[in-house]
TORTORZA-715537 format. One record per residue (C-alpha): residue number from 1; y, z, x. Coordinates in steps of 0.2 Angstrom, whole numbers. Layout:
N
REC   bakol       Y       Z       X
REC     NUM       Y       Z       X
...
END
This chain:
501
REC   bakol       Y       Z       X
REC       1     373     234    -175
REC       2     364     248    -165
REC       3     351     249    -179
REC       4     349     230    -179
REC       5     346     230    -160
REC       6     333     244    -162
REC       7     324     235    -176
REC       8     324     219    -165
REC       9     316     228    -150
REC      10     303     236    -161
REC      11     298     219    -167
REC      12     297     212    -150
REC      13     286     226    -144
REC      14     275     225    -159
REC      15     273     206    -157
REC      16     269     208    -138
REC      17     256     222    -143
REC      18     247     212    -156
REC      19     248     196    -145
REC      20     240     205    -131
REC      21     227     213    -142
REC      22     223     196    -149
REC      23     222     187    -132
REC      24     211     201    -125
REC      25     199     199    -140
REC      26     198     180    -138
REC      27     196     182    -120
REC      28     182     195    -122
REC      29     174     185    -135
REC      30     173     169    -125
REC      31     167     179    -109
REC      32     153     186    -119
REC      33     148     170    -126
REC      34     149     162    -109
REC      35     139     176    -100
REC      36     127     178    -114
REC      37     124     196    -109
REC      38     120     190     -91
REC      39     129     197     -75
REC      40     139     184     -66
REC      41     140     186     -47
REC      42     153     173     -43
REC      43     158     155     -47
REC      44     153     140     -36
REC      45     158     122     -33
REC      46     143     112     -39
REC      47     147      98     -26
REC      48     151     110     -12
REC      49     140     126     -14
REC      50     149     134       1
REC      51     165     136      -9
REC      52     164     152     -20
REC      53     177     161     -31
REC      54     177     177     -40
REC      55     185     169     -56
REC      56     182     153     -65
REC      57     193     138     -62
REC      58     194     121     -54
REC      59     188     117     -36
REC      60     203     113     -26
REC      61     195     100     -15
REC      62     186      89     -28
REC      63     193      95     -44
REC      64     177      99     -52
REC      65     175     114     -64
REC      66     167     129     -55
REC      67     150     135     -62
REC      68     144     153     -63
REC      69     130     160     -53
REC      70     121     174     -62
REC      71     112     189     -55
REC      72      95     182     -60
REC      73      97     166     -50
REC      74      98     154     -65
REC      75     111     142     -71
REC      76     121     141     -87
REC      77     107     133     -96
REC      78      95     147     -92
REC      79     102     158    -107
REC      80      96     154    -125
REC      81     109     152    -139
REC      82     106     170    -144
REC      83     112     177    -127
REC      84      96     186    -124
REC      85      81     180    -114
REC      86      63     185    -114
REC      87      56     189     -96
REC      88      40     182     -92
REC      89      36     196     -80
REC      90      44     208     -68
REC      91      43     208     -49
REC      92      48     219     -34
REC      93      63     210     -26
REC      94      58     215      -9
REC      95      39     212     -12
REC      96      38     197     -23
REC      97      19     197     -23
REC      98      19     213     -33
REC      99      22     209     -52
REC     100      20     218     -68
REC     101      21     214     -87
REC     102      34     228     -90
REC     103      49     234     -82
REC     104      48     250     -70
REC     105      45     254     -52
REC     106      34     248     -39
REC     107      22     263     -35
REC     108      20     258     -17
REC     109      38     255     -12
REC     110      48     264     -26
REC     111      59     249     -29
REC     112      65     245     -46
REC     113      57     229     -54
REC     114      68     214     -59
REC     115      64     202     -73
REC     116      58     184     -70
REC     117      63     172     -83
REC     118      56     155     -87
REC     119      70     145     -79
REC     120      74     157     -65
REC     121      78     147     -49
REC     122      73     162     -39
REC     123      56     161     -46
REC     124      54     143     -43
REC     125      49     134     -26
REC     126      63     131     -13
REC     127      73     115     -17
REC     128      72     116     -36
REC     129      88     111     -43
REC     130      96     111     -60
REC     131     105      96     -67
REC     132     114      96     -83
REC     133     110      82     -96
REC     134     127      74     -93
REC     135     124      73     -74
REC     136     107      66     -77
REC     137     115      52     -88
REC     138     128      49     -75
REC     139     115      46     -60
REC     140     103      37     -71
REC     141      88      48     -72
REC     142      72      41     -79
REC     143      55      48     -81
REC     144      37      43     -79
REC     145      20      52     -81
REC     146       6      56     -69
REC     147      -9      47     -77
REC     148     -27      45     -72
REC     149     -31      26     -71
REC     150     -47      18     -67
REC     151     -58       3     -71
REC     152     -56     -14     -62
REC     153     -42     -22     -53
REC     154     -39     -39     -45
REC     155     -35     -41     -26
REC     156     -27     -58     -22
REC     157     -28     -66      -5
REC     158     -23     -83       3
REC     159     -36     -93      10
REC     160     -40    -110      18
REC     161     -55    -122      16
REC     162     -66    -124      32
REC     163     -81    -133      37
REC     164     -98    -124      34
REC     165    -103    -122      53
REC     166    -122    -123      48
REC     167    -119    -140      42
REC     168    -112    -148      57
REC     169    -123    -161      67
REC     170    -120    -167      85
REC     171    -128    -184      90
REC     172    -134    -186     107
REC     173    -146    -198     116
REC     174    -160    -189     126
REC     175    -161    -203     139
REC     176    -149    -212     151
REC     177    -144    -230     145
REC     178    -131    -241     138
REC     179    -124    -244     121
REC     180    -128    -261     114
REC     181    -121    -261      96
REC     182    -111    -248      86
REC     183    -113    -248      67
REC     184    -102    -233      63
REC     185     -86    -237      72
REC     186     -72    -226      65
REC     187     -69    -207      63
REC     188     -69    -201      45
REC     189     -82    -213      39
REC     190     -95    -207      26
REC     191    -113    -210      32
REC     192    -129    -206      23
REC     193    -145    -198      29
REC     194    -155    -210      39
REC     195    -141    -223      41
REC     196    -141    -232      58
REC     197    -127    -227      70
REC     198    -130    -238      85
REC     199    -142    -246      97
REC     200    -146    -240     115
REC     201    -154    -249     129
REC     202    -163    -237     141
REC     203    -175    -243     155
REC     204    -184    -226     155
REC     205    -187    -229     136
REC     206    -193    -247     139
REC     207    -205    -241     153
REC     208    -212    -227     142
REC     209    -216    -240     128
REC     210    -226    -251     140
REC     211    -236    -235     146
REC     212    -240    -232     128
REC     213    -247    -250     126
REC     214    -257    -249     142
REC     215    -264    -232     136
REC     216    -269    -240     120
REC     217    -277    -254     129
REC     218    -287    -243     140
REC     219    -293    -232     125
REC     220    -299    -248     116
REC     221    -309    -253     132
REC     222    -317    -236     134
REC     223    -324    -236     116
REC     224    -340    -245     122
REC     225    -342    -235     138
REC     226    -358    -225     138
REC     227    -349    -210     146
REC     228    -340    -200     133
REC     229    -329    -191     146
REC     230    -321    -208     151
REC     231    -316    -212     132
REC     232    -309    -194     130
REC     233    -298    -196     145
REC     234    -291    -213     139
REC     235    -288    -205     122
REC     236    -278    -191     130
REC     237    -267    -203     140
REC     238    -263    -212     124
REC     239    -258    -196     115
REC     240    -247    -191     130
REC     241    -238    -207     130
REC     242    -235    -206     111
REC     243    -229    -188     113
REC     244    -216    -193     126
REC     245    -208    -206     115
REC     246    -207    -193     101
REC     247    -198    -181     112
REC     248    -186    -195     116
REC     249    -181    -196      98
REC     250    -191    -212      95
REC     251    -197    -211      76
REC     252    -215    -212      70
REC     253    -211    -229      62
REC     254    -204    -236      78
REC     255    -219    -230      88
REC     256    -230    -238      75
REC     257    -220    -254      76
REC     258    -223    -255      95
REC     259    -242    -252      93
REC     260    -243    -265      79
REC     261    -233    -279      88
REC     262    -239    -275     105
REC     263    -221    -277     111
REC     264    -209    -263     117
REC     265    -192    -261     108
REC     266    -178    -266     120
REC     267    -163    -258     110
REC     268    -168    -242     101
REC     269    -158    -238      86
REC     270    -152    -220      83
REC     271    -151    -214      65
REC     272    -140    -201      56
REC     273    -150    -185      53
REC     274    -138    -179      39
REC     275    -126    -186      26
REC     276    -108    -182      29
REC     277     -91    -187      37
REC     278     -89    -192      55
REC     279     -76    -180      62
REC     280     -78    -186      80
REC     281     -84    -202      89
REC     282     -86    -207     107
REC     283     -99    -221     105
REC     284     -92    -238     110
REC     285    -101    -254     114
REC     286    -107    -257     132
REC     287    -103    -239     136
REC     288    -115    -230     148
REC     289    -122    -214     140
REC     290    -131    -199     146
REC     291    -139    -184     137
REC     292    -123    -173     139
REC     293    -111    -185     129
REC     294    -108    -180     111
REC     295    -108    -197     104
REC     296    -104    -192      85
REC     297    -100    -176      76
REC     298    -105    -177      57
REC     299    -101    -164      45
REC     300    -110    -161      28
REC     301     -96    -156      15
REC     302    -107    -154       0
REC     303    -104    -135       3
REC     304     -89    -127      12
REC     305     -82    -111      18
REC     306     -67    -102      11
REC     307     -59     -91      24
REC     308     -48     -78      15
REC     309     -35     -66      24
REC     310     -37     -49      17
REC     311     -26     -34      21
REC     312     -34     -21      31
REC     313     -31      -7      18
REC     314     -40     -18       5
REC     315     -55     -22      15
REC     316     -65      -6      10
REC     317     -66     -13      -8
REC     318     -74     -29      -4
REC     319     -93     -31       0
REC     320    -104     -45       4
REC     321    -114     -53     -10
REC     322    -100     -51     -23
REC     323     -92     -66     -31
REC     324     -73     -71     -32
REC     325     -63     -84     -41
REC     326     -55     -98     -31
REC     327     -41    -110     -36
REC     328     -32    -123     -26
REC     329     -15    -131     -29
REC     330     -22    -148     -24
REC     331     -34    -147     -38
REC     332     -24    -140     -53
REC     333     -34    -133     -68
REC     334     -50    -131     -59
REC     335     -58    -113     -56
REC     336     -72    -112     -43
REC     337     -84     -98     -40
REC     338     -88     -92     -22
REC     339     -99     -79     -15
REC     340     -94     -68      -1
REC     341    -107     -70      13
REC     342     -98     -62      28
REC     343     -84     -50      33
REC     344     -78     -51      51
REC     345     -78     -35      60
REC     346     -61     -37      69
REC     347     -43     -36      62
REC     348     -31     -49      68
REC     349     -18     -39      78
REC     350      -4     -50      74
REC     351      -6     -52      55
REC     352     -16     -35      52
REC     353     -28     -45      41
REC     354     -47     -46      40
REC     355     -56     -63      38
REC     356     -68     -64      23
REC     357     -79     -79      22
REC     358     -85     -86       6
REC     359     -98     -99       3
REC     360     -95    -112     -11
REC     361    -101    -128     -18
REC     362     -90    -144     -16
REC     363     -94    -155     -31
REC     364     -88    -173     -29
REC     365     -83    -168     -11
REC     366     -65    -165     -18
REC     367     -62    -150      -7
REC     368     -56    -155      10
REC     369     -55    -144      26
REC     370     -38    -135      29
REC     371     -33    -136      11
REC     372     -24    -120       5
REC     373     -33    -109      -8
REC     374     -30     -93     -18
REC     375     -44     -81     -20
REC     376     -45     -67     -33
REC     377     -57     -53     -30
REC     378     -62     -42     -45
REC     379     -66     -24     -39
REC     380     -71      -9     -49
REC     381     -62       7     -44
REC     382     -65      25     -50
REC     383     -53      35     -60
REC     384     -39      42     -50
REC     385     -21      49     -52
REC     386      -7      37     -50
REC     387      12      37     -52
REC     388      25      23     -52
REC     389      29      17     -35
REC     390      48      21     -37
REC     391      44      39     -41
REC     392      39      42     -22
REC     393      52      45      -9
REC     394      44      39       7
REC     395      52      47      22
REC     396      38      43      34
REC     397      28      59      37
REC     398      35      67      21
REC     399      33      59       4
REC     400      41      68     -11
REC     401      40      67     -30
REC     402      52      77     -42
REC     403      43      85     -56
REC     404      52      89     -72
REC     405      51     108     -76
REC     406      61     107     -92
REC     407      78     112     -97
REC     408      86     102     -83
REC     409      76     109     -68
REC     410      68      98     -55
REC     411      55     104     -43
REC     412      51      94     -27
REC     413      33      91     -23
REC     414      26      85      -6
REC     415      12      72     -10
REC     416      -1      62      -1
REC     417      -3      44      -7
REC     418     -17      32      -6
REC     419     -19      14     -11
REC     420      -6       4     -20
REC     421     -10      -6     -35
REC     422       4     -17     -41
REC     423      19      -5     -47
REC     424       8      11     -46
REC     425       2      21     -31
REC     426     -13      33     -30
REC     427      -9      51     -27
REC     428     -22      61     -17
REC     429     -14      78     -18
REC     430       1      87     -24
REC     431       2      82     -43
REC     432      -9      85     -58
REC     433     -12      73     -73
REC     434       0      73     -87
REC     435      15      80     -77
REC     436      32      72     -81
REC     437      40      65     -65
REC     438      57      57     -60
REC     439      56      38     -57
REC     440      74      34     -56
REC     441      89      43     -49
REC     442      77      53     -38
REC     443      87      49     -22
REC     444     102      58     -28
REC     445      91      73     -34
REC     446      83      74     -17
REC     447     101      75      -9
REC     448     106      89     -20
REC     449      89      98     -18
REC     450      91      97       1
REC     451     108     104       0
REC     452     101     119     -11
REC     453      87     122       1
REC     454      99     122      16
REC     455     111     134       6
REC     456      96     145       2
REC     457      91     146      20
REC     458     108     150      26
REC     459     109     164      12
REC     460      95     173      20
REC     461     104     175      37
REC     462     109     193      36
REC     463     123     200      46
REC     464     134     183      46
REC     465     150     183      36
REC     466     149     170      22
REC     467     130     168      23
REC     468     126     180       9
REC     469     126     180      -9
REC     470     136     196     -10
REC     471     155     195     -10
REC     472     162     200       8
REC     473     172     216       9
REC     474     189     215      16
REC     475     190     225      32
REC     476     202     240      32
REC     477     220     236      38
REC     478     219     218      31
REC     479     227     212      15
REC     480     216     207       1
REC     481     214     188      -1
REC     482     223     180     -16
REC     483     211     180     -31
REC     484     203     163     -35
REC     485     211     155     -20
REC     486     197     152      -8
REC     487     180     159      -5
REC     488     179     178      -3
REC     489     164     175       8
REC     490     173     163      20
REC     491     186     172      31
REC     492     200     162      38
REC     493     196     155      55
REC     494     209     152      69
REC     495     216     135      69
REC     496     208     131      51
REC     497     220     129      36
REC     498     216     138      20
REC     499     212     127       5
REC     500     225     128      -9
REC     501     221     127     -27
END
């Protein structure tokens, strides 16, 4: 029995020895594969970078797997499959401006140079983050490209049809009198050029006509006078009387009628000087009139104005003399061509728009004032860098675009934007043509980038416990913290409970 017990003990010891050897081999192999020949400083919670651990495991607060932080500053994806990475160059860790193609020492400071790899976060701009393909798919990351676009584009504006102010005529009488008859007796009536509007009785006009007849009679009498001066004087009086009637808007035919018949015209007829629509009427029978009364307002609608409202940022692309396309809902299927003849110099403070005036023919008088219209301006623009509008995170003074650096790295770039054209916006500075950018999911990337930048800024505050990348040493006389149960860089604070795994 004693021999059997001895053999059993030896078997158990051998099994334990070989099991421990196998476990160590497996653990060593997996660790080598994970590290890939790179030195791991500590493990960190990807959702809460302040939580650090000296061993791999699960974060106690959110349940996420801890990720390693390497000495070169890169993440897990920074190492190639073979475990060895090729350095791009070497730099002085205390003087990053000094670089060299080979390892060695900085001759000025004597510091040992450290390698800089292609995906080394420490060599990238502040705020650059690494996001695994799984996370990218989870937050819905999509990509676009910085492209150089040019050519022509269309600027659309709303407008209204308006009167051509140069084709408005106001009808007055130049003498005092009374209206006898009215031929155009309602607003909106279409009148032709030379059409009679009304008749006016004026005592002054009647007296001037009689003076004309007397001056003509005196001139006829002086024709046989032997004194030439007397004839010239009578002829001058005749021309003066005729000129007075012309200034009072008596037509040549009416003056000739008075001279031919020898009888003055009691009621003088007023005629329309243009063809158009009557938009205002104050002429009524038996009404006493004076020269300051606006009896009729007649508008010629053979040509109209199109008053378009253009946003202030679009105004620099529009110039007088250019043409535009005009369409109206009231006239479906018709496209009109108008020409820009004036751009008002003042912006409407309420709508922030600028009035652009276009001149256009009105065939068949189908366009009526105050009709709504749509105007399309075709403008040529030079080639310029543009990106999708969704790629720009606009925070007022700061506009950010995330650039794909490859292998899951995203770099934030501050950009200056220009004009917007549809779903793309002009980039004045900050990007180069052909760069790959993020167009969707950039808000979540920006959140993580700001957390990384804040953590990097905190890490540079030397002398503060928990604010460095190096594990904090336990003061003498205090017990070592349990391994893997909390961050070695975050000492327990009074009144604060410790997190449990």
